[in-house]
C-alpha positions as CSV (number, residue, x, y, z in Angstrom):
1,M,-22.4,6.9,-34.1
2,N,-20.7,9.6,-36.2
3,E,-17.3,11.0,-34.3
4,W,-17.4,14.8,-34.4
5,L,-16.1,15.8,-31.3
6,K,-12.1,15.8,-32.0
7,S,-11.0,17.7,-29.3
8,L,-11.9,20.0,-26.0
9,K,-8.6,22.8,-27.4
10,T,-10.3,26.1,-28.4
11,G,-8.0,29.1,-29.4
12,T,-10.0,31.3,-27.2
13,P,-12.6,31.5,-24.4
14,Q,-15.3,32.7,-26.9
15,E,-14.5,29.6,-28.8
16,G,-14.8,27.4,-26.0
17,Y,-17.9,29.0,-24.6
18,E,-19.4,28.1,-28.4
19,L,-17.9,24.6,-27.5
20,A,-19.8,24.6,-24.4
21,I,-23.4,25.8,-25.9
22,L,-22.6,23.0,-28.9
23,L,-22.1,20.4,-26.7
24,A,-25.4,21.3,-24.6
25,R,-27.3,20.9,-28.1
26,K,-25.6,17.5,-29.1
27,G,-26.5,16.2,-25.4
28,V,-29.9,16.9,-26.2
29,A,-30.0,15.6,-29.3
30,Y,-28.5,12.6,-28.2
31,T,-31.0,12.2,-25.7
32,Q,-33.7,12.8,-27.8
33,P,-33.3,12.1,-31.1
34,A,-36.6,12.3,-32.8
35,E,-36.1,16.2,-34.1
36,D,-40.3,16.9,-34.1
37,I,-40.2,15.4,-30.6
38,R,-37.6,18.2,-29.7
39,K,-39.4,21.0,-31.7
40,K,-42.9,19.5,-29.8
41,L,-41.1,20.1,-26.5
42,R,-39.5,23.3,-27.3
43,T,-43.1,25.1,-27.2
44,E,-43.0,24.1,-23.7
45,Y,-40.1,25.3,-22.5
46,D,-38.5,28.2,-24.7
47,E,-40.6,30.9,-22.5
48,N,-40.3,29.2,-19.0
49,A,-37.5,30.6,-16.7
50,D,-36.4,27.4,-14.4
51,S,-35.9,25.9,-18.0
52,L,-34.1,28.3,-19.4
53,T,-31.8,28.7,-16.1
54,L,-31.3,24.8,-16.0
55,A,-30.3,25.4,-19.8
56,S,-27.5,27.7,-18.7
57,Q,-26.3,25.8,-16.0
58,V,-26.0,22.7,-18.3
59,I,-23.9,25.1,-20.7
60,A,-21.9,26.8,-17.6
61,I,-20.8,23.2,-16.4
62,H,-19.7,22.0,-20.0
63,F,-17.9,25.5,-20.3
64,Q,-16.0,24.8,-17.3
65,T,-14.7,21.2,-18.6
66,V,-13.7,23.1,-21.8
67,A,-11.9,26.0,-20.1
68,A,-9.6,23.1,-17.9
69,A,-9.1,21.2,-21.3
70,N,-7.6,24.6,-22.5
71,N,-5.5,25.6,-19.3
72,Y,-8.1,28.8,-19.0
73,W,-6.2,30.0,-22.0
74,K,-3.3,30.9,-20.1
């Protein structure tokens, strides 16, 4: 595997949130490495409110982790 995550430290909460989104996206790519299958599946969830809510929940959980790692930017 290619090492891409060097740190959870970010300069601002905005950068932390963007890192949380990246973590969520990378999690999907690790779970389903075939890009063509991910693209095919996207049409099944991109208009599904429950799926979008769950995606937001995953991002929120990652953001909690990043915020804690940054001492909540105090």
